[in-house]
KEDRENRO-872722 format. One record per residue (C-alpha): residue number from 1; residue in one letter; y, z, x. Coordinates in Angstrom, 2 decimals. Layout:
N
> NUM,a,Y,Z,X
...
// end
This chain:
338
> 1,x,-37.74,-40.82,62.89
> 2,x,-33.97,-41.24,63.11
> 3,x,-34.29,-43.82,65.88
> 4,x,-36.89,-45.74,63.89
> 5,x,-34.71,-45.66,60.78
> 6,x,-31.71,-46.99,62.68
> 7,x,-33.74,-49.78,64.24
> 8,x,-35.18,-50.72,60.85
> 9,x,-31.67,-50.76,59.42
> 10,x,-30.40,-52.96,62.24
> 11,x,-33.23,-55.48,61.90
> 12,x,-32.97,-55.72,58.11
> 13,x,-29.25,-55.68,57.44
> 14,x,-27.61,-59.08,57.14
> 15,x,-23.98,-58.01,57.35
> 16,x,-21.91,-56.48,60.14
> 17,x,-19.90,-54.73,57.44
> 18,x,-23.03,-52.76,56.56
> 19,x,-23.34,-51.65,60.18
> 20,x,-19.71,-50.50,60.16
> 21,x,-20.33,-48.64,56.92
> 22,x,-23.36,-46.89,58.40
> 23,x,-21.33,-45.93,61.49
> 24,x,-18.64,-44.40,59.30
> 25,x,-21.25,-42.54,57.27
> 26,x,-22.95,-41.15,60.39
> 27,x,-19.70,-40.03,62.03
> 28,x,-18.47,-38.45,58.79
> 29,x,-21.71,-36.50,58.48
> 30,x,-21.45,-35.27,62.07
> 31,x,-17.81,-34.28,61.64
> 32,x,-18.57,-32.42,58.43
> 33,x,-21.43,-30.54,60.05
> 34,x,-19.26,-29.45,62.97
> 35,x,-16.23,-28.29,60.97
> 36,x,-18.19,-26.03,58.61
> 37,x,-20.36,-24.49,61.30
> 38,x,-18.27,-21.32,61.80
> 39,x,-17.00,-20.69,58.29
> 40,x,-16.56,-17.02,57.43
> 41,x,-18.89,-15.90,54.60
> 42,x,-15.94,-14.73,52.50
> 43,x,-14.53,-18.27,52.51
> 44,x,-17.67,-20.08,51.37
> 45,x,-16.45,-20.42,47.78
> 46,x,-12.97,-21.75,48.70
> 47,x,-14.61,-24.11,51.19
> 48,x,-16.87,-25.47,48.46
> 49,x,-13.86,-25.82,46.19
> 50,x,-11.80,-27.86,48.65
> 51,x,-14.72,-30.06,49.70
> 52,x,-15.38,-30.63,46.02
> 53,x,-11.77,-31.71,45.49
> 54,x,-11.95,-34.05,48.48
> 55,x,-15.17,-35.55,47.12
> 56,x,-13.03,-36.74,44.22
> 57,x,-12.23,-39.66,46.52
> 58,x,-14.85,-41.41,44.43
> 59,x,-11.63,-42.51,42.71
> 60,x,-11.33,-45.11,45.49
> 61,x,-14.37,-46.97,44.17
> 62,x,-13.14,-46.78,40.60
> 63,x,-9.71,-48.12,41.51
> 64,x,-11.14,-51.06,43.44
> 65,x,-13.47,-51.88,40.55
> 66,x,-10.48,-52.07,38.23
> 67,x,-8.79,-54.42,40.71
> 68,x,-11.81,-56.67,41.12
> 69,x,-11.52,-59.78,38.96
> 70,x,-8.49,-58.53,37.04
> 71,x,-6.17,-61.24,35.69
> 72,x,-2.59,-61.37,34.46
> 73,x,-3.87,-61.81,30.93
> 74,x,-5.89,-58.58,31.08
> 75,x,-4.67,-55.71,28.95
> 76,x,-4.74,-51.96,29.37
> 77,x,-8.23,-51.81,27.87
> 78,x,-10.99,-52.70,30.40
> 79,x,-12.47,-56.10,29.63
> 80,x,-15.83,-56.08,31.45
> 81,x,-18.73,-53.70,32.14
> 82,x,-17.66,-53.24,35.77
> 83,x,-14.10,-52.46,34.71
> 84,x,-15.37,-49.88,32.22
> 85,x,-17.40,-48.28,35.00
> 86,x,-14.29,-48.25,37.17
> 87,x,-12.26,-46.65,34.39
> 88,x,-14.80,-43.85,33.94
> 89,x,-15.07,-43.23,37.69
> 90,x,-11.29,-43.14,38.11
> 91,x,-10.70,-40.72,35.23
> 92,x,-13.45,-38.28,36.19
> 93,x,-12.43,-38.37,39.87
> 94,x,-8.82,-37.46,39.08
> 95,x,-10.02,-34.57,36.89
> 96,x,-11.96,-33.31,39.90
> 97,x,-9.18,-33.89,42.45
> 98,x,-6.38,-32.08,40.62
> 99,x,-8.57,-29.38,39.12
> 100,x,-10.37,-28.85,42.42
> 101,x,-7.26,-28.27,44.52
> 102,x,-5.74,-25.98,41.88
> 103,x,-8.94,-23.93,41.74
> 104,x,-8.96,-23.72,45.55
> 105,x,-5.40,-22.42,45.47
> 106,x,-6.37,-19.79,42.90
> 107,x,-9.30,-18.66,45.04
> 108,x,-7.15,-18.35,48.16
> 109,x,-4.49,-16.42,46.24
> 110,x,-7.08,-13.68,45.72
> 111,x,-7.05,-13.13,49.51
> 112,x,-3.26,-13.06,49.78
> 113,x,-1.69,-9.75,50.81
> 114,x,1.86,-8.56,49.97
> 115,x,2.73,-8.22,53.66
> 116,x,1.73,-11.81,54.51
> 117,x,4.68,-13.87,55.84
> 118,x,6.31,-16.48,53.63
> 119,x,4.78,-19.92,53.91
> 120,x,6.78,-23.15,53.84
> 121,x,4.15,-25.61,52.74
> 122,x,6.74,-27.68,50.90
> 123,x,7.88,-28.97,54.30
> 124,x,4.59,-30.88,54.58
> 125,x,5.98,-33.13,51.86
> 126,x,8.52,-34.63,54.31
> 127,x,6.10,-36.39,56.72
> 128,x,3.79,-37.18,53.79
> 129,x,6.59,-38.90,51.89
> 130,x,7.66,-40.80,55.02
> 131,x,4.12,-42.09,55.56
> 132,x,3.69,-43.25,51.97
> 133,x,7.21,-44.75,51.95
> 134,x,6.35,-46.68,55.11
> 135,x,3.24,-47.99,53.40
> 136,x,5.36,-49.19,50.51
> 137,x,7.83,-50.83,52.87
> 138,x,5.01,-52.69,54.61
> 139,x,4.40,-54.63,51.39
> 140,x,7.74,-56.36,51.85
> 141,x,7.36,-56.84,55.62
> 142,x,3.95,-58.51,55.33
> 143,x,2.09,-55.90,57.39
> 144,x,0.52,-54.03,54.49
> 145,x,-3.07,-54.63,55.57
> 146,x,-2.60,-53.03,58.99
> 147,x,-0.42,-50.21,57.70
> 148,x,-2.90,-49.50,54.91
> 149,x,-5.64,-49.06,57.50
> 150,x,-3.40,-46.69,59.48
> 151,x,-2.72,-44.58,56.40
> 152,x,-6.46,-44.49,55.70
> 153,x,-6.96,-43.04,59.20
> 154,x,-4.38,-40.35,58.42
> 155,x,-6.27,-39.62,55.20
> 156,x,-9.56,-39.12,57.06
> 157,x,-7.93,-36.88,59.69
> 158,x,-6.24,-34.69,57.09
> 159,x,-9.39,-34.34,55.00
> 160,x,-11.47,-33.30,58.02
> 161,x,-8.70,-30.92,59.15
> 162,x,-8.61,-29.46,55.64
> 163,x,-12.29,-28.54,55.76
> 164,x,-11.84,-27.12,59.26
> 165,x,-8.86,-25.08,58.05
> 166,x,-10.99,-23.39,55.41
> 167,x,-13.13,-21.94,58.19
> 168,x,-10.61,-19.19,58.92
> 169,x,-8.57,-16.86,56.74
> 170,x,-5.34,-17.56,58.67
> 171,x,-5.51,-21.32,58.21
> 172,x,-7.26,-21.55,54.83
> 173,x,-4.13,-22.15,52.73
> 174,x,-2.91,-24.72,55.23
> 175,x,-6.29,-26.40,54.90
> 176,x,-5.82,-26.74,51.15
> 177,x,-2.43,-28.40,51.67
> 178,x,-3.87,-30.77,54.27
> 179,x,-6.61,-31.68,51.79
> 180,x,-4.00,-32.56,49.16
> 181,x,-2.16,-34.70,51.72
> 182,x,-5.36,-36.40,52.86
> 183,x,-6.45,-37.34,49.35
> 184,x,-2.92,-38.54,48.53
> 185,x,-2.94,-40.78,51.59
> 186,x,-6.34,-42.13,50.65
> 187,x,-5.26,-42.98,47.13
> 188,x,-2.05,-44.61,48.41
> 189,x,-4.05,-46.67,50.90
> 190,x,-6.42,-47.74,48.13
> 191,x,-3.50,-48.81,45.95
> 192,x,-2.33,-50.96,48.86
> 193,x,-5.83,-52.42,49.20
> 194,x,-5.72,-53.27,45.49
> 195,x,-2.63,-55.38,46.10
> 196,x,-4.28,-57.00,49.12
> 197,x,-7.23,-58.19,47.03
> 198,x,-4.87,-59.58,44.42
> 199,x,-4.84,-56.87,41.75
> 200,x,-2.52,-57.66,38.86
> 201,x,-0.02,-55.40,37.12
> 202,x,-2.46,-54.42,34.32
> 203,x,-4.90,-53.08,36.93
> 204,x,-2.23,-50.79,38.38
> 205,x,-1.24,-49.72,34.89
> 206,x,-4.86,-48.83,34.14
> 207,x,-5.08,-46.73,37.31
> 208,x,-1.82,-44.97,36.49
> 209,x,-2.82,-44.14,32.91
> 210,x,-6.39,-43.14,33.70
> 211,x,-5.34,-41.13,36.75
> 212,x,-2.64,-39.38,34.73
> 213,x,-5.06,-38.48,31.95
> 214,x,-7.64,-37.21,34.42
> 215,x,-5.05,-35.19,36.35
> 216,x,-3.75,-33.61,33.12
> 217,x,-7.25,-32.59,32.06
> 218,x,-8.00,-31.12,35.49
> 219,x,-4.74,-29.16,35.52
> 220,x,-5.30,-27.89,31.97
> 221,x,-8.80,-26.65,32.75
> 222,x,-7.75,-25.01,36.02
> 223,x,-4.81,-23.24,34.36
> 224,x,-7.00,-21.27,31.95
> 225,x,-9.75,-20.25,34.39
> 226,x,-9.89,-16.57,35.25
> 227,x,-10.84,-15.08,38.66
> 228,x,-14.46,-14.40,37.65
> 229,x,-14.90,-17.95,36.36
> 230,x,-13.77,-19.79,39.46
> 231,x,-17.20,-20.43,41.10
> 232,x,-18.80,-21.96,38.00
> 233,x,-15.69,-24.06,37.41
> 234,x,-16.11,-25.56,40.88
> 235,x,-19.72,-26.42,40.00
> 236,x,-18.60,-27.94,36.70
> 237,x,-15.98,-30.10,38.39
> 238,x,-18.50,-31.18,41.02
> 239,x,-20.81,-32.55,38.34
> 240,x,-18.07,-35.05,37.51
> 241,x,-18.22,-36.40,41.08
> 242,x,-21.91,-37.15,40.59
> 243,x,-21.19,-39.11,37.42
> 244,x,-18.30,-40.95,39.11
> 245,x,-20.55,-41.94,42.03
> 246,x,-23.23,-43.26,39.68
> 247,x,-20.94,-45.29,37.43
> 248,x,-18.98,-46.57,40.43
> 249,x,-22.17,-47.87,42.02
> 250,x,-23.29,-49.38,38.71
> 251,x,-19.92,-51.09,38.34
> 252,x,-20.19,-52.61,41.81
> 253,x,-23.58,-54.04,40.89
> 254,x,-22.55,-55.32,37.46
> 255,x,-19.45,-56.99,38.87
> 256,x,-21.25,-58.76,41.69
> 257,x,-24.85,-59.22,40.54
> 258,x,-26.69,-61.83,42.58
> 259,x,-24.04,-61.84,45.32
> 260,x,-24.79,-58.58,47.13
> 261,x,-26.52,-58.29,50.50
> 262,x,-29.32,-55.85,51.26
> 263,x,-27.00,-53.31,52.87
> 264,x,-24.74,-53.14,49.82
> 265,x,-27.70,-52.97,47.44
> 266,x,-29.12,-50.09,49.46
> 267,x,-25.81,-48.25,49.27
> 268,x,-25.69,-48.78,45.50
> 269,x,-29.20,-47.44,45.00
> 270,x,-28.56,-44.41,47.21
> 271,x,-25.23,-43.72,45.50
> 272,x,-26.94,-43.58,42.12
> 273,x,-29.73,-41.41,43.54
> 274,x,-27.42,-38.94,45.31
> 275,x,-24.97,-38.96,42.42
> 276,x,-27.77,-38.08,40.02
> 277,x,-28.86,-35.16,42.18
> 278,x,-25.25,-34.00,42.46
> 279,x,-24.76,-34.14,38.70
> 280,x,-27.94,-32.36,37.67
> 281,x,-27.72,-29.81,40.50
> 282,x,-24.12,-28.99,39.62
> 283,x,-24.95,-28.59,35.94
> 284,x,-27.76,-26.17,36.80
> 285,x,-25.46,-24.27,39.19
> 286,x,-22.78,-24.04,36.52
> 287,x,-25.29,-22.79,33.96
> 288,x,-26.62,-20.12,36.31
> 289,x,-23.19,-18.91,37.43
> 290,x,-22.00,-18.81,33.82
> 291,x,-25.04,-16.78,32.76
> 292,x,-26.40,-19.57,30.57
> 293,x,-29.62,-19.79,32.62
> 294,x,-31.66,-17.26,34.52
> 295,x,-30.69,-17.09,38.18
> 296,x,-34.30,-16.97,39.40
> 297,x,-35.52,-20.27,40.91
> 298,x,-38.04,-22.37,39.03
> 299,x,-41.16,-21.93,41.15
> 300,x,-43.70,-24.46,39.92
> 301,x,-47.21,-24.15,41.41
> 302,x,-47.29,-27.73,42.70
> 303,x,-43.57,-28.24,43.28
> 304,x,-44.04,-29.67,46.79
> 305,x,-46.47,-32.28,45.54
> 306,x,-44.18,-33.12,42.62
> 307,x,-41.21,-33.55,44.95
> 308,x,-43.20,-35.79,47.30
> 309,x,-44.40,-37.85,44.36
> 310,x,-40.87,-38.32,43.05
> 311,x,-39.61,-39.30,46.50
> 312,x,-42.40,-41.87,46.70
> 313,x,-41.51,-43.29,43.29
> 314,x,-37.86,-43.51,44.32
> 315,x,-38.82,-45.32,47.52
> 316,x,-40.86,-47.84,45.53
> 317,x,-37.97,-48.22,43.12
> 318,x,-35.59,-48.95,45.98
> 319,x,-37.95,-51.57,47.41
> 320,x,-38.19,-53.26,44.00
> 321,x,-34.42,-53.08,43.59
> 322,x,-33.86,-54.79,46.93
> 323,x,-36.54,-57.38,46.23
> 324,x,-36.98,-57.97,42.47
> 325,x,-39.99,-60.16,43.17
> 326,x,-41.93,-56.95,43.86
> 327,x,-41.57,-56.02,40.19
> 328,x,-40.42,-57.54,36.96
> 329,x,-36.76,-56.83,37.64
> 330,x,-35.47,-60.39,37.79
> 331,x,-33.56,-59.85,34.55
> 332,x,-31.20,-57.53,36.44
> 333,x,-29.94,-60.41,38.51
> 334,x,-28.65,-62.04,35.34
> 335,x,-26.29,-59.19,34.51
> 336,x,-22.69,-60.06,35.13
> 337,x,-19.24,-58.83,34.24
> 338,x,-18.73,-61.14,31.30
// end
């Protein structure tokens, strides 16, 4: 099945960029599977917390949406549907990033013993600052595109190492710090990419304000959460990632309607689908962990048939989305970021 799916993808995609995106997706999935394989049961909750914080990298999509089509005459207020989607995605993602890493730190503090040696995690700030400073310097040397890509590689390595670090008690706190560094590198690289695509000052101001608001909300929520409320808080934060993925995908479509290839349209549809599952699943998890719903699973008599039917409907919907001639969806092609 996998081989058939890859062949079908290769025959139907009309962009090499889509192939590169699929390669990145496949390798990321394999890396994630390998690094969580041997996680100790006691660290499952902190692992979920740090992966949740890293998933806040949906901010990347929101930031690029704000940069797309921005002009010098634009103000702080978003001026198009795609920019509004980018603003929502950026804000919610920063809530999740800051709140997620703080919650992870709180969880790991519960495992800390008085006799544990002192840790000097602040020293990680030195190479991190040097890397980001070098990225800033590349703007003036004219090499920002290459350096931005290098910093993005560092971001990916740190994020994968962060998840791997959470697999063991001795390296768990280091993993959280590496996650913070990885996300910081990713956001810095995205800011550089914004300048590469011609983002104007108002776009950077929007990112700064929205990111600051989101970070403040995430920090405020994390600061008042008690030890027994940590798991449901992780689930609550994760629901924001689902929303951010959906609005980010919608913004990409609204800002480029009629100009997207089949690979990009497929990614948009799947992002909305997966984001919706993430949102609703996280809300249910939060409700169960908080005691707002019964913990017993909903066992419908024909649940398998219902699930298969919904998957079939979604497949038909994707086909119609990729080819509006299959259904009366031509009006969607007229949407634009006016």
